[in-house]
C-alpha positions in Angstrom: 108.7 119.6 116.1 104.5 119.4 116.8 102.1 120.7 114.1 99.7 122.9 116.1 97.4 123.6 113.8 96.3 120.2 113.0 94.5 118.4 115.7 93.6 115.2 116.6 90.3 114.9 114.1 92.4 116.3 110.8 94.9 113.2 112.4 92.1 110.6 111.8 91.7 112.1 108.5 95.1 111.8 107.1 95.3 108.4 108.3 92.8 106.6 106.6 93.2 108.2 103.6 96.8 107.5 103.9 96.4 103.8 104.2 93.8 103.8 101.5 96.2 105.3 99.0 98.6 102.4 100.1 96.2 99.8 99.6 94.4 101.1 96.1 96.4 103.6 94.8 100.6 103.7 95.0 100.8 100.3 93.5 98.8 101.5 90.8 99.9 105.4 89.9 102.8 104.2 87.2 100.5 102.7 85.2 98.3 105.7 85.2 101.2 107.8 84.7 102.1 105.6 80.9 98.0 106.4 80.4 98.2 110.0 80.8 95.1 110.0 83.3 93.7 108.6 86.6 91.1 106.5 86.0 88.1 107.8 85.9 86.6 104.7 88.3 88.7 106.6 90.9 86.9 109.6 91.4 83.7 107.7 91.8 85.7 105.4 95.0 86.9 109.3 96.1 83.3 109.8 96.6 82.7 106.8 98.2 84.6 107.1 100.7 83.8 110.9 101.5 87.5 112.1 100.5 85.5 114.8 97.7 83.2 117.9 98.0 84.4 118.1 101.6 82.0 121.4 102.3 79.9 120.4 100.1 76.8 121.1 102.5 75.2 117.2 104.1 72.0 117.6 103.0 73.4 118.0 99.2 75.6 114.7 100.1 79.1 116.3 100.9 81.4 116.3 104.0 79.6 119.5 105.5 83.1 121.0 106.4 84.4 124.5 105.7 87.4 123.7 107.6 90.1 123.8 104.7 92.3 121.9 107.1 90.6 118.7 106.1 91.4 119.7 102.9 94.9 120.1 103.3 96.1 117.2 104.8 94.6 114.8 102.2 96.2 117.0 99.7 99.5 116.2 102.0 99.4 112.7 102.4 99.5 112.4 98.9 102.0 114.6 97.4 103.9 112.9 100.6 103.8 109.6 99.2 105.2 111.3 95.5 101.5 110.9 93.9 101.6 114.9 92.6 99.7 115.1 89.6 96.9 112.5 91.6 97.1 115.5 94.1 96.1 117.5 91.8 93.4 116.1 90.3 91.7 115.8 93.8 93.0 119.1 95.0 91.2 120.5 90.9 88.0 119.5 92.9 87.9 120.2 96.4 90.5 122.8 96.7 90.1 124.8 93.6 87.3 124.8 91.6 84.4 123.8 93.8 84.5 127.2 95.8 82.6 129.3 92.7 80.3 126.4 93.2 79.1 126.9 96.4 79.8 130.7 96.1 78.5 131.5 93.6 75.6 128.7 92.0 72.2 129.4 92.5 69.6 126.8 94.2 68.2 125.0 91.6 72.8 124.8 90.1 73.4 123.8 93.6 70.9 120.6 93.9 71.7 119.9 89.7 75.6 119.9 90.4 76.6 119.3 93.6 75.5 115.8 94.9 77.6 114.9 91.7 80.6 116.7 92.8 80.6 115.1 96.9 79.6 111.9 95.1 82.5 111.7 92.2 80.0 111.7 89.5 80.7 114.9 88.2 84.6 115.9 88.1 85.6 119.6 87.4 87.9 121.5 86.1 88.2 125.2 85.3 89.8 126.9 82.4 90.7 130.4 82.7 94.3 130.0 80.6 94.9 130.3 76.6 97.2 130.2 74.1 97.9 133.6 74.3 96.4 134.4 77.8 98.4 133.1 81.1 98.7 134.6 84.0 97.3 137.8 82.1 93.5 137.5 82.1 93.2 140.9 80.8 94.1 138.8 77.3 91.3 136.0 77.8 89.9 136.0 74.3 87.0 132.8 74.2 83.7 135.1 73.3 80.7 134.1 74.5 77.9 136.1 73.2 74.4 135.7 74.6 71.8 134.8 72.2 68.3 134.8 73.6 68.7 132.1 76.3 72.1 130.6 75.3 75.7 132.3 75.1 77.4 131.0 71.9 80.9 130.2 72.7 83.8 130.0 70.5 88.0 130.4 71.4 90.2 127.6 73.2 91.8 126.6 76.8 95.2 125.2 77.6 96.9 123.5 80.5 93.1 122.6 81.6 93.9 120.0 84.8 91.3 117.1 84.6 90.4 118.2 80.9 89.5 114.7 79.7 87.9 113.8 83.1 86.3 116.5 83.6 82.1 116.5 83.9 81.9 120.1 84.3 84.3 122.7 83.4 84.0 126.5 84.7 85.3 128.5 81.8 86.3 132.0 81.7 85.0 133.7 78.6 84.8 136.9 77.9 80.7 138.5 77.2 82.3 142.5 77.2 83.0 144.7 74.5 85.0 147.0 76.7 88.3 145.5 76.3 88.7 145.5 80.8 88.6 142.8 83.5 84.8 144.0 83.8 83.8 142.2 80.4 85.4 138.7 81.9 81.9 136.3 82.8 82.0 132.7 84.2 80.2 130.1 82.5 79.8 126.1 83.0 80.7 124.4 80.6 78.8 120.9 80.3 80.3 117.2 78.4 78.0 117.4 75.6 77.6 120.5 74.3 77.2 121.1 70.9 80.0 123.2 69.7 82.9 121.8 72.5 85.5 119.8 71.9 88.8 118.1 74.0 92.0 118.6 72.0 95.2 116.5 72.6 96.7 115.5 76.1 99.6 117.3 76.7 103.0 115.4 76.6 104.2 116.9 79.9 107.8 116.8 80.9 106.3 115.6 84.2 102.8 115.1 86.3 102.4 112.5 83.8 98.9 111.4 85.3 97.4 114.4 85.1 95.1 114.4 82.0 96.1 118.2 80.9 94.8 119.2 77.6 93.6 121.2 75.4 89.4 122.7 75.0 88.3 124.1 72.3 84.9 126.0 72.0 83.0 126.8 68.0 79.6 128.4 68.5 79.5 125.7 72.0 76.0 126.4 72.6 76.1 126.9 76.8 73.4 128.0 78.6 72.1 131.1 80.6 71.4 128.7 83.3 74.7 127.9 83.4 76.7 130.6 84.0 78.1 131.0 87.9 76.9 134.9 89.0 76.5 138.0 87.8 77.8 138.7 83.7 80.8 140.8 83.9 81.7 139.6 87.5 84.5 137.2 86.4 87.7 138.8 86.9 86.3 139.6 91.0 85.0 135.9 91.5 88.6 134.6 90.4 91.0 137.2 92.3 89.1 136.2 95.3 89.1 132.3 95.3 93.3 132.9 93.7 94.4 133.0 97.5 93.3 129.1 98.6 94.6 127.8 95.3 97.8 129.0 95.8 97.9 128.2 99.9 97.0 124.7 98.3 99.8 124.9 95.9 102.2 125.6 98.9 101.1 122.5 100.9 101.1 120.1 98.8 104.7 121.1 97.9 106.2 121.6 101.4 104.4 117.6 102.0 106.6 117.0 98.2 109.2 118.4 100.1 109.1 116.0 102.8 108.4 113.2 101.2 111.5 113.5 98.8 113.7 113.8 102.3 112.8 111.5 103.9 112.4 108.5 100.3 115.9 110.6 99.9 117.6 109.5 103.7 116.3 105.9 102.9 118.5 105.9 100.1 121.7 107.2 100.9 121.3 104.9 104.2 121.6 102.0 101.6 123.5 103.1 99.4 127.1 102.2 100.1 130.2 103.8 97.9 134.0 103.6 99.5 132.7 100.7 101.3 130.1 102.7 103.6 127.3 104.0 102.7 126.6 107.3 101.1 124.8 108.6 104.1 127.2 109.2 106.3 130.2 110.9 103.9 129.7 115.3 105.5 128.6 116.2 102.0 125.0 113.5 102.8 124.5 114.9 106.2 125.1 118.5 105.5 123.2 118.6 102.7 120.1 116.6 103.7 120.6 118.7 107.1 120.0 122.0 105.0 116.8 119.9 103.2 115.7 119.5 106.3 115.8 122.9 107.9 114.5 124.2 104.8 111.3 121.5 105.2 111.0 122.6 108.1 110.7 126.3 108.5 108.5 126.3 105.1 105.8 123.4 106.9 106.0 126.9 109.6 105.0 129.2 107.3 102.4 127.7 105.6 101.3 126.4 108.3 100.3 129.7 109.8 99.0 130.8 106.8 96.6 127.7 107.0 95.1 129.1 110.2 95.3 132.5 108.9 92.5 130.8 106.0 90.9 129.2 108.8 90.1 132.0 110.4 89.0 134.3 107.1 92.4 136.3 107.5 94.4 134.9 104.5 96.2 138.1 102.7 96.5 137.8 98.9 100.5 138.6 99.7 100.6 136.3 102.0 99.4 133.2 99.9 101.4 134.8 97.2 104.5 134.0 99.7 103.2 131.2 100.5 103.2 129.7 96.7 106.4 131.5 95.7 108.9 130.1 98.7 107.1 126.7 99.3 107.6 125.9 95.0 111.4 127.5 95.0 112.4 125.6 98.2 110.6 122.9 96.4 112.7 123.3 93.4 115.9 123.4 95.9 115.3 120.4 97.6 114.7 118.2 95.0 117.9 118.9 93.2 119.7 118.3 96.2 118.1 115.0 97.4 118.4 113.8 92.9 121.7 114.8 93.4 122.7 112.5 95.8 121.2 109.4 94.0 124.8 109.9 91.6 123.5 108.9 88.4 120.5 106.6 89.6 119.0 110.0 89.9 118.5 110.2 86.5 116.6 107.3 85.7 113.3 106.7 85.9 113.5 103.5 88.0 114.0 105.8 90.8 111.1 108.1 92.1 113.2 111.1 92.4 113.5 111.4 88.8 110.1 111.9 88.5 110.0 114.0 91.9 112.6 116.4 90.2 110.2 116.6 86.8 107.0 116.8 88.6 108.3 119.2 91.0 109.5 121.7 87.9 105.8 123.2 87.3 105.1 124.2 90.8 106.7 127.5 89.8 104.9 128.1 86.8 100.8 126.8 87.5 98.7 128.7 89.9 101.0 131.9 88.9 104.3 132.5 88.3 107.5 133.0 90.8 107.3 136.2 88.5 103.8 136.8 89.6 104.2 136.0 93.1 106.8 138.5 93.1 104.9 141.1 91.7 101.8 140.5 94.1 104.2 141.2 97.0 105.9 143.8 95.9 102.8 145.6 95.1 101.6 144.3 98.9 104.0 146.5 99.4 103.3 149.5 98.2 105.9 149.4 95.1 103.4 149.3 92.3 104.3 151.1 89.1 103.3 154.7 88.6 100.5 155.3 86.3 100.1 157.9 84.1 
């Protein structure tokens, strides 16, 4: 079925990015996984080719477009090829962290940071999660105490995407003492800050090329000039941008599922058992028919959400639905496709094994499936009564 959400310009960018991925990324990807990170110069290359900072104004070196469909096709091309950890690296830059800078930066901050974000000289990360606070931002314990023209930050963060590569980390801190969401603020922590250190790269089940790590702050000195927006408004800023983050995850998930189905279809037409191609068995046909249908239906809803987002009409509930369904659907599809590989599906030499491990995080990061259901349920008027 032809997708009507994209036009010729979006498809041209997808083609260009896909060619670059095939030429410079695909053959290197396993080595990146073994090293546990995307090489830092790759971000410079992304910036050089115009694949970073699409929404950064042209006068600051960016693409100057607010059309999120351009972001979407980059995500799709990489995820469809099974380059999921790499997708996460640049979507963190383009889709997740950059919107905070575009919305909240002062003119001085824009001039200081945005050209580097667009060129790849500055890699972005965002630090919300803590050892004792994941989906519950009210539990954030990292504290920033004002001391003249600086904040002194103490605490720790974990599960930080781009943690080793990031030059700027948008960090959620507690600046107030009331114990409410109104205590939260956003500080941009730069490399080289006294008292700021990175911990170990986390040994994850999947997403091996993603440099997910821990961050530590021991009276780290962060200038007040690095605060984004107003003090105490961090929670409000975060909730405004979470819908785009969740849509980005959904876009990557359905593209990953499509790639898994395509690769499995190629496998079952070549692999033989009992003297015939595995794909000719009724079970294989039925299983792939179900998977293909699930991907098509999921794509239709995600495209609808993408169109709504471009029009400024995507609700938090619809973004949660897209993230919930696409991530759960990816899990079902990759599991069924691994089964069709038989024992080889359990061997790391076959891409499906990596796809399976990568897919599991989709139901956790960016808000767990349980949190997505809570958002959707509350949108239906089913929130718990408060005394």
